[in-house]
All heavy atoms as an XYZ file, in Angstrom:
711
protein
N       0.347     -5.964     37.833
C      -0.690     -5.101     37.197
C      -0.660     -3.728     37.828
O      -0.915     -2.753     37.104
C      -2.021     -5.715     37.222
O      -2.403     -5.946     38.598
C      -2.104     -6.974     36.403
N      -0.397     -3.546     39.045
C      -0.421     -2.278     39.672
C       0.721     -1.433     39.080
O       0.496     -0.207     38.853
C      -0.231     -2.389     41.190
C      -1.467     -2.869     41.945
O      -2.587     -2.788     41.348
O      -1.316     -3.410     43.029
N       1.881     -1.997     38.884
C       3.016     -1.251     38.321
C       2.694     -0.802     36.935
O       2.874      0.381     36.500
C       4.299     -2.123     38.214
C       4.862     -2.350     39.647
O       4.570     -1.685     40.517
O       5.690     -3.382     39.728
N       2.087     -1.690     36.108
C       1.707     -1.345     34.701
C       0.693     -0.290     34.593
O       0.647      0.530     33.752
C       1.380     -2.658     33.973
C       2.559     -3.545     33.796
C       0.758     -2.284     32.578
C       2.269     -4.850     33.247
N      -0.221     -0.193     35.616
C      -1.305      0.775     35.626
C      -0.752      2.159     35.825
O      -1.433      3.152     35.555
C      -2.304      0.377     36.624
N       0.452      2.293     36.423
C       1.027      3.572     36.752
C       1.425      4.287     35.469
O       2.232      3.727     34.683
C       2.235      3.377     37.630
C       2.986      4.581     37.984
O       2.592      5.709     37.460
O       3.961      4.575     38.717
N       0.913      5.525     35.143
C       1.323      6.178     33.900
C       2.811      6.376     33.758
O       3.275      6.507     32.598
C       0.608      7.534     34.025
C      -0.499      7.292     34.962
C       0.003      6.284     35.926
N       3.579      6.411     34.756
C       4.980      6.555     34.697
C       5.811      5.256     34.582
O       6.991      5.247     34.565
N       4.997      4.167     34.400
C       5.683      2.912     34.335
C       6.515      2.837     33.097
O       6.153      3.230     32.091
C       4.613      1.772     34.347
C       5.202      0.383     34.216
C       5.851     -0.242     35.313
C       5.174     -0.351     32.997
C       6.408     -1.528     35.183
C       5.723     -1.624     32.923
C       6.322     -2.200     33.957
N       7.776      2.260     33.239
C       8.691      2.071     32.133
C       8.742      0.602     31.739
O       9.258     -0.220     32.545
C      10.081      2.574     32.531
C      11.076      2.507     31.402
O      10.788      1.912     30.359
O      12.169      3.119     31.641
N       8.214      0.224     30.586
C       8.087     -1.125     30.214
C       9.455     -1.888     30.122
O       9.553     -2.971     30.381
C       7.460     -1.251     28.754
C       6.021     -1.059     28.878
C       5.333      0.150     28.724
C       5.003     -2.009     29.161
N       3.958     -0.133     28.815
C       3.741     -1.404     29.124
C       5.047     -3.416     29.384
C       2.568     -2.063     29.381
C       3.842     -4.084     29.643
C       2.628     -3.450     29.588
N      10.558     -1.113     29.881
C      11.847     -1.685     29.786
C      12.327     -2.170     31.134
O      13.189     -3.044     31.243
C      12.860     -0.726     29.177
O      13.036      0.358     30.085
N      11.681     -1.744     32.224
C      12.003     -2.252     33.579
C      11.676     -3.765     33.681
O      12.183     -4.390     34.586
C      11.230     -1.471     34.601
C      11.799     -0.120     34.835
O      12.937      0.193     34.357
O      11.145      0.744     35.463
N      10.798     -4.273     32.827
C      10.470     -5.711     32.850
C      11.572     -6.588     32.451
O      11.562     -7.771     32.749
C       9.247     -5.965     32.037
C       7.987     -5.387     32.456
C       6.789     -5.649     31.450
C       7.524     -5.848     33.780
N      12.569     -6.021     31.685
C      13.743     -6.821     31.276
C      13.444     -7.767     30.128
O      14.068     -8.791     29.980
N      12.421     -7.443     29.227
C      12.072     -8.356     28.158
C      13.132     -8.235     27.076
O      13.712     -7.227     26.793
C      10.803     -7.870     27.502
C       9.536     -8.174     28.343
S       8.114     -7.672     27.332
C       6.814     -8.176     28.428
N      13.310     -9.355     26.438
C      14.155     -9.412     25.206
C      13.205     -8.906     24.065
O      12.010     -8.810     24.287
C      14.663    -10.813     24.906
O      13.544    -11.608     24.638
C      15.508    -11.396     26.062
N      13.862     -8.640     22.945
C      13.012     -8.289     21.744
C      12.048     -9.398     21.443
O      10.878     -9.128     21.106
C      13.926     -7.948     20.568
C      14.474     -6.585     20.635
C      15.137     -6.099     19.357
O      14.777     -6.561     18.309
O      16.119     -5.268     19.521
N      12.471    -10.654     21.495
C      11.566    -11.758     21.236
C      10.505    -11.846     22.149
O       9.282    -12.129     21.730
C      12.423    -13.118     21.150
N      10.765    -11.628     23.457
C       9.634    -11.646     24.392
C       8.691    -10.474     24.198
O       7.442    -10.648     24.356
C      10.239    -11.618     25.812
C      10.981    -12.823     26.243
C      11.736    -12.661     27.553
O      12.256    -11.567     27.785
N      11.711    -13.692     28.366
N       9.168     -9.292     23.890
C       8.397     -8.167     23.580
C       7.506     -8.371     22.348
O       6.306     -8.120     22.352
C       9.306     -6.930     23.386
N       8.147     -9.096     21.358
C       7.311     -9.379     20.121
C       6.217    -10.334     20.496
O       5.049    -10.249     20.036
C       8.259     -9.959     19.037
C       7.526    -10.290     17.722
C       7.026     -9.011     17.084
O       7.829     -8.166     16.779
N       5.701     -8.920     16.817
N       6.456    -11.420     21.353
C       5.392    -12.264     21.808
C       4.283    -11.550     22.531
O       3.116    -11.887     22.347
C       6.017    -13.362     22.664
C       6.888    -14.354     21.921
O       6.833    -14.476     20.670
O       7.651    -15.126     22.584
N       4.666    -10.618     23.343
C       3.703     -9.889     24.082
C       2.799     -9.031     23.136
O       1.594     -8.983     23.307
C       4.344     -8.877     25.079
N       3.379     -8.443     22.106
C       2.680     -7.634     21.158
C       1.738     -8.580     20.308
O       0.546     -8.301     20.088
C       3.597     -6.892     20.210
C       4.495     -5.889     20.958
C       2.875     -6.228     19.051
C       3.677     -4.869     21.792
N       2.268     -9.762     19.950
C       1.462    -10.651     19.184
C       0.257    -11.185     20.012
O      -0.852    -11.453     19.444
C       2.339    -11.939     18.794
C       3.306    -11.474     17.690
O       3.271    -10.486     17.083
O       4.312    -12.351     17.568
N       0.392    -11.245     21.295
C      -0.718    -11.722     22.190
C      -1.902    -10.771     22.094
O      -3.070    -11.222     22.263
C      -0.215    -11.888     23.578
N      -1.648     -9.508     21.963
C      -2.809     -8.627     21.846
C      -3.654     -8.914     20.641
O      -4.866     -8.950     20.700
C      -2.254     -7.186     21.728
C      -1.804     -6.565     23.065
C      -0.473     -6.559     23.371
C      -2.740     -5.942     23.918
C      -0.079     -6.037     24.596
C      -2.354     -5.369     25.079
C      -0.994     -5.419     25.458
N      -3.019     -9.263     19.520
C      -3.737     -9.629     18.284
C      -4.552    -10.867     18.498
O      -5.720    -11.012     18.056
N      -4.024    -11.794     19.257
C      -4.722    -13.085     19.501
C      -5.981    -12.866     20.370
O      -6.898    -13.651     20.276
C      -3.821    -14.044     20.272
N      -6.022    -11.676     21.031
C      -7.155    -11.356     21.870
C      -8.070    -10.293     21.079
O      -8.841     -9.681     21.720
C      -6.684    -10.791     23.194
S      -5.911    -11.984     24.230
N      -7.852    -10.146     19.827
C      -8.566     -9.189     18.974
C      -8.395     -7.806     19.440
O      -9.345     -6.973     19.307
C     -10.029     -9.599     18.888
C     -10.253    -10.930     18.146
O      -9.480    -11.156     17.224
O     -11.165    -11.651     18.536
N      -7.249     -7.383     20.016
C      -6.981     -6.045     20.380
C      -6.149     -5.442     19.201
O      -5.078     -5.931     18.879
C      -6.166     -5.947     21.667
C      -5.794     -4.504     21.917
C      -6.973     -6.555     22.805
N      -6.649     -4.375     18.595
C      -5.992     -3.770     17.444
C      -5.069     -2.575     18.018
O      -5.556     -1.453     18.192
C      -7.018     -3.208     16.489
C      -6.374     -2.666     15.185
O      -5.086     -2.431     15.201
O      -7.124     -2.421     14.228
N      -3.863     -3.002     18.231
C      -2.947     -1.967     18.811
C      -2.672     -0.809     17.892
O      -2.568      0.342     18.358
C      -1.601     -2.648     19.179
C      -1.629     -3.547     20.395
C      -0.312     -4.248     20.564
C      -2.053     -2.840     21.652
N      -2.663     -1.017     16.584
C      -2.566      0.021     15.635
C      -3.675      1.080     15.707
O      -3.373      2.238     15.782
C      -2.319     -0.522     14.214
O      -1.258     -1.450     14.204
C      -2.054      0.561     13.135
N      -4.871      0.593     15.787
C      -6.001      1.422     15.870
C      -5.970      2.215     17.199
O      -6.284      3.413     17.174
C      -7.313      0.681     15.700
N      -5.631      1.519     18.256
C      -5.581      2.194     19.549
C      -4.503      3.267     19.586
O      -4.679      4.368     20.118
C      -5.317      1.218     20.687
C      -6.517      0.243     20.994
C      -6.061     -0.819     21.963
C      -7.627      0.990     21.573
N      -3.355      2.972     18.967
C      -2.229      3.929     18.922
C      -2.688      5.092     18.117
O      -2.467      6.284     18.512
C      -1.089      3.269     18.264
C       0.078      4.112     18.189
C       0.960      4.350     19.261
C       0.496      4.753     17.001
C       2.077      5.116     19.170
C       1.627      5.601     16.917
C       2.341      5.817     18.019
N      -3.367      4.938     16.873
C      -3.827      6.017     16.085
C      -4.789      6.857     16.886
O      -4.729      8.095     16.846
C      -4.435      5.478     14.850
N      -5.729      6.281     17.607
C      -6.715      6.953     18.362
C      -6.022      7.828     19.433
O      -6.407      8.946     19.634
C      -7.663      5.943     18.976
C      -8.766      6.652     19.786
C      -9.697      5.625     20.442
O     -10.074      4.646     19.657
O     -10.087      5.756     21.546
N      -4.973      7.229     20.112
C      -4.323      8.000     21.188
C      -3.611      9.243     20.603
O      -3.438     10.182     21.380
C      -3.355      7.112     21.937
O      -2.211      6.844     21.157
N      -3.127      9.213     19.347
C      -2.379     10.323     18.801
C      -3.332     11.436     18.352
O      -2.848     12.492     18.084
C      -1.592      9.790     17.550
C      -0.391      8.940     17.916
C       0.285      8.609     16.512
C       0.646      9.681     18.774
N      -4.614     11.156     18.279
C      -5.474     12.144     17.554
C      -6.551     12.751     18.489
O      -7.368     13.506     18.014
C      -6.227     11.514     16.388
O      -7.001     10.406     16.819
C      -5.221     11.065     15.282
N      -6.439     12.508     19.736
C      -7.358     13.127     20.712
C      -7.248     14.577     20.557
O      -6.151     15.171     20.593
C      -7.057     12.660     22.100
C      -7.356     11.173     22.258
C      -7.846     13.415     23.130
C      -6.726     10.596     23.602
N      -8.352     15.300     20.360
C      -8.391     16.723     20.241
C      -8.192     17.285     18.799
O      -8.237     18.473     18.616
N      -7.874     16.374     17.822
C      -7.741     16.785     16.518
C      -9.105     16.768     15.766
O     -10.021     16.219     16.220
C      -6.667     15.921     15.739
C      -5.261     15.941     16.286
C      -4.382     15.076     15.532
C      -4.744     17.402     16.326
N      -9.091     17.285     14.540
C     -10.378     17.306     13.811
C     -10.725     15.970     13.373
O      -9.842     15.036     13.301
C     -10.207     18.223     12.529
O      -9.246     17.568     11.614
C      -9.727     19.628     12.889
N     -11.942     15.842     13.039
C     -12.460     14.461     12.511
C     -11.717     14.060     11.242
O     -11.356     12.889     11.057
C     -13.939     14.532     12.264
N     -11.429     15.069     10.432
C     -10.681     14.751      9.238
C      -9.251     14.263      9.444
O      -8.750     13.345      8.871
C     -10.557     16.092      8.306
C      -9.837     15.895      6.958
C      -9.872     17.145      6.213
O     -10.929     17.456      5.628
O      -8.772     17.735      6.097
N      -8.546     14.952     10.472
C      -7.213     14.475     10.818
C      -7.251     13.117     11.481
O      -6.375     12.292     11.237
C      -6.573     15.476     11.795
C      -6.221     16.786     11.135
C      -5.782     17.834     12.149
O      -6.509     18.031     13.143
N      -4.707     18.619     11.875
N      -8.232     12.856     12.290
C      -8.421     11.554     12.942
C      -8.673     10.475     11.928
O      -7.915      9.446     11.927
C      -9.595     11.601     13.919
C      -9.321     12.394     15.098
C     -10.518     12.532     16.006
O     -11.626     12.145     15.678
N     -10.350     13.102     17.194
N      -9.356     10.712     10.926
C      -9.632      9.772      9.899
C      -8.326      9.571      9.050
O      -8.036      8.403      8.706
C     -10.774     10.254      8.927
O     -11.007      9.323      7.826
N      -7.635     10.600      8.745
C      -6.433     10.488      7.961
C      -5.373      9.610      8.712
O      -4.720      8.781      8.129
C      -5.881     11.922      7.710
S      -4.336     11.874      6.707
N      -5.196      9.928     10.008
C      -4.239      9.144     10.752
C      -4.647      7.698     10.743
O      -3.848      6.798     10.575
C      -4.172      9.668     12.251
C      -3.380      8.719     13.141
C      -3.417     11.015     12.207
N      -5.953      7.415     11.036
C      -6.423      5.993     11.027
C      -6.127      5.346      9.713
O      -5.643      4.216      9.715
C      -7.926      5.959     11.318
C      -8.519      4.656     11.317
C     -10.036      4.662     11.578
C     -10.602      3.301     11.504
N     -12.043      3.289     11.647
N      -6.285      6.060      8.613
C      -6.014      5.506      7.305
C      -4.536      5.317      6.926
O      -4.163      4.521      6.053
C      -6.678      6.340      6.219
C      -8.245      6.281      6.287
O      -8.784      5.298      6.901
O      -8.811      7.159      5.619
N      -3.660      6.120      7.614
C      -2.249      6.191      7.229
C      -1.255      5.610      8.238
O      -0.110      5.571      7.871
C      -1.895      7.619      6.851
C      -2.416      8.024      5.559
O      -1.974      7.631      4.506
N      -3.545      8.806      5.597
N      -1.798      5.237      9.400
C      -0.857      4.778     10.410
C      -0.305      3.387      9.942
O      -1.026      2.592      9.342
C      -1.505      4.640     11.785
C      -2.527      3.570     11.848
C      -0.454      4.362     12.903
N       1.016      3.180     10.018
C       1.680      1.988      9.541
C       1.767      0.994     10.641
O       2.539      1.205     11.651
C       3.030      2.353      8.976
C       3.787      1.276      8.394
O       3.693      0.131      8.846
O       4.549      1.487      7.386
N       1.002     -0.072     10.584
C       1.060     -1.127     11.602
C       2.398     -1.645     11.885
O       2.729     -1.915     13.076
N       3.238     -1.817     10.879
C       4.571     -2.371     11.000
C       5.419     -1.337     11.893
O       6.189     -1.755     12.758
C       5.282     -2.651      9.703
C       4.600     -3.833      9.008
O       4.031     -4.655      9.691
O       4.706     -3.876      7.738
N       5.277     -0.071     11.638
C       6.017      0.996     12.378
C       5.543      0.961     13.806
O       6.398      1.013     14.716
C       5.726      2.305     11.781
C       6.550      2.720     10.573
C       6.331      4.105     10.112
O       5.222      4.654     10.230
N       7.326      4.745      9.561
N       4.268      0.866     13.996
C       3.764      0.849     15.442
C       4.264     -0.401     16.165
O       4.705     -0.321     17.310
C       2.181      0.857     15.403
C       1.666      0.644     16.775
C       1.759      2.208     14.792
N       4.252     -1.505     15.412
C       4.806     -2.776     16.087
C       6.208     -2.652     16.488
O       6.621     -2.940     17.526
C       4.597     -4.020     15.132
C       4.907     -5.235     15.813
C       4.469     -6.444     14.912
O       3.261     -6.553     14.626
O       5.384     -7.265     14.628
N       7.053     -2.087     15.595
C       8.477     -1.829     15.882
C       8.670     -0.897     17.137
O       9.440     -1.157     17.938
C       9.330     -1.313     14.642
C       9.525     -2.364     13.605
C      10.462     -1.842     12.542
N       9.991     -0.682     11.805
C       9.249     -0.735     10.743
N       8.798     -1.876     10.314
N       8.806      0.434     10.177
N       7.834      0.097     17.148
C       7.861      1.097     18.263
C       7.505      0.392     19.565
O       8.204      0.552     20.500
C       6.817      2.206     17.968
C       6.465      3.057     19.141
C       7.529      4.033     19.433
C       5.165      3.780     18.820
N       6.440     -0.434     19.556
C       6.059     -1.100     20.775
C       7.060     -2.151     21.225
O       7.368     -2.253     22.478
C       4.727     -1.720     20.610
C       3.549     -0.660     20.445
C       2.261     -1.442     20.096
C       3.318      0.174     21.635
N       7.595     -2.883     20.275
C       8.662     -3.830     20.655
C       9.838     -3.153     21.312
O      10.397     -3.575     22.319
C       9.076     -4.760     19.497
C      10.282     -5.539     19.732
C       7.865     -5.664     19.067
N      10.334     -2.094     20.670
C      11.370     -1.305     21.226
C      11.158     -0.784     22.600
O      11.921     -0.877     23.478
C      11.807     -0.244     20.233
N       9.927     -0.255     22.731
C       9.546      0.286     24.089
C       9.442     -0.794     25.097
O       9.870     -0.594     26.271
C       8.189      0.994     23.919
C       7.951      1.904     25.089
O       8.753      2.779     25.471
N       6.757      1.733     25.632
N       8.929     -1.958     24.818
C       8.756     -2.983     25.667
C      10.105     -3.684     26.117
O      10.279     -4.048     27.219
C       7.879     -4.083     25.218
C       6.386     -3.829     25.295
C       5.898     -2.558     25.371
C       5.481     -4.853     25.328
C       4.498     -2.266     25.475
C       4.119     -4.614     25.467
C       3.612     -3.372     25.516
N      11.021     -3.651     25.185
C      12.333     -4.327     25.457
C      13.369     -3.479     26.010
O      13.891     -3.670     27.039
C      12.797     -5.130     24.199
O      12.985     -4.255     23.105
N      13.724     -2.419     25.195
C      14.882     -1.621     25.613
C      14.493     -0.249     26.138
O      15.235      0.466     26.806
C      15.761     -1.351     24.382
O      15.117     -0.571     23.452
N      13.204      0.161     25.864
C      12.736      1.454     26.267
C      13.269      2.557     25.225
O      12.923      3.642     25.340
N      14.107      2.148     24.290
C      14.656      3.000     23.306
C      13.773      3.091     22.100
O      14.021      2.448     21.084
C      16.109      2.600     23.004
C      17.055      2.613     24.148
C      17.269      3.949     24.705
O      17.383      4.927     23.921
O      17.367      4.089     25.928
N      12.702      3.833     22.089
C      11.744      3.827     21.001
C      11.627      5.240     20.321
O      10.720      5.359     19.464
C      10.327      3.351     21.549
O       9.920      4.220     22.621
N      12.515      6.104     20.728
C      12.437      7.384     20.116
C      12.515      7.431     18.597
O      11.760      8.115     17.898
C      13.514      8.382     20.726
C      13.297      8.738     22.144
C      13.897      7.606     23.108
O      14.651      6.817     22.589
O      13.587      7.688     24.278
N      13.423      6.678     18.060
C      13.678      6.601     16.589
C      12.327      6.133     15.908
O      11.994      6.721     14.989
C      14.828      5.746     16.261
C      15.134      5.574     14.809
C      16.288      4.612     14.588
C      16.456      4.189     13.147
N      17.505      3.257     12.913
N      11.798      5.058     16.472
C      10.623      4.456     15.849
C       9.453      5.516     16.049
O       8.647      5.681     15.096
C      10.261      3.198     16.400
C      11.174      2.040     16.093
C      12.495      2.021     16.942
O      12.622      2.822     17.862
O      13.372      1.218     16.631
N       9.337      6.103     17.125
C       8.178      7.120     17.336
C       8.356      8.243     16.336
O       7.370      8.655     15.769
C       8.274      7.544     18.814
C       7.074      8.478     19.101
C       5.810      7.974     19.250
C       7.224      9.852     19.285
C       4.669      8.787     19.549
C       6.194     10.708     19.573
C       4.844     10.131     19.717
N       9.500      8.785     16.217
C       9.768      9.882     15.283
C       9.375      9.422     13.841
O       8.812     10.242     13.133
C      11.229     10.342     15.379
C      11.484     11.063     16.595
C      12.969     11.483     16.751
O      13.726     11.324     15.764
O      13.305     11.958     17.815
N       9.653      8.222     13.465
C       9.308      7.695     12.167
C       7.822      7.638     11.931
O       7.226      8.101     10.871
C       9.928      6.342     11.867
N       7.096      7.199     12.959
C       5.631      7.137     12.921
C       5.052      8.555     12.702
O       4.250      8.815     11.900
C       5.061      6.441     14.057
C       3.560      6.535     14.164
C       5.423      4.969     14.107
N       5.553      9.494     13.586
C       5.036     10.850     13.615
C       5.333     11.517     12.291
O       4.483     12.231     11.764
C       5.609     11.654     14.783
C       5.029     11.028     16.137
C       5.240     13.111     14.681
C       3.556     10.937     16.271
N       6.529     11.322     11.774
C       6.843     11.934     10.405
C       5.929     11.453      9.342
O       5.355     12.241      8.550
C       8.286     11.653     10.083
C       8.677     12.215      8.704
C      10.114     12.244      8.411
C      10.438     12.809      7.040
N       9.533     13.614      6.298
N       5.646     10.134      9.298
C       4.829      9.539      8.303
C       3.389     10.230      8.402
O       2.837     10.629      7.426
C       4.712      8.060      8.476
O       5.929      7.433      8.237
C       3.673      7.411      7.519
N       2.910     10.283      9.637
C       1.552     10.824      9.805
C       1.496     12.313      9.650
O       0.515     12.861      9.033
C       0.992     10.444     11.214
C       0.867      8.943     11.369
C       0.447      8.659     12.781
C      -0.159      8.382     10.371
N       2.441     13.028     10.008
C       2.449     14.536      9.895
C       2.497     14.838      8.339
O       1.762     15.716      7.993
C       3.745     15.134     10.583
O       3.625     14.823     11.953
C       3.763     16.609     10.374
N       3.413     14.101      7.596
C       3.384     14.401      6.132
C       2.135     14.043      5.477
O       1.633     14.782      4.585
C       4.539     13.559      5.544
C       5.919     14.023      5.980
O       6.069     15.137      6.606
O       6.919     13.316      5.711
N       1.479     12.939      5.876
C       0.229     12.487      5.198
C      -0.946     13.273      5.646
O      -1.877     13.412      4.785
C       0.022     10.995      5.403
N      -1.055     13.711      6.820
C      -2.216     14.268      7.445
C      -2.141     15.732      7.895
O      -3.144     16.232      8.493
C      -2.662     13.433      8.604
S      -2.882     11.658      8.164
N      -1.108     16.399      7.522
C      -1.000     17.790      7.943
C      -1.244     18.068      9.361
O      -2.098     18.830      9.773
C      -1.928     18.670      7.027
C      -1.610     20.179      7.148
O      -0.438     20.507      7.404
O      -2.583     20.911      7.029
N      -0.545     17.264     10.229
C      -0.763     17.389     11.689
C       0.013     18.509     12.245
O       1.043     18.977     11.671
C      -0.367     16.089     12.374
C      -1.046     14.783     11.978
C      -0.498     13.662     12.730
C      -2.588     14.941     12.201
N      -0.440     19.105     13.382
C       0.300     20.210     13.934
C       1.684     19.747     14.450
O       1.881     18.631     14.837
C      -0.604     20.634     15.138
C      -1.561     19.527     15.318
C      -1.631     18.733     14.114
N       2.575     20.584     14.389
C       4.033     20.249     14.755
C       4.336     20.407     16.264
O       3.714     20.532     17.075
């Protein structure tokens, strides 16, 4: 837990397979943790209430899940992150 608490921690260092990463993501839901809502909230800190609401309404849970699985397993999540940001930027007029 000390390693994971470090902001510079790289999840891919755990050596998870995609299946293991998916299991880890699924476990959050079993504990009533809404990763999609937390992700949306983390992206909108400092934005207007309107932008925050738009992101909350338009964030795609499937995209977020793919992003997290990729990040937890390979660490190669740039493609997925860019897809999420593009979706939200287009829908919510977010700053570039």
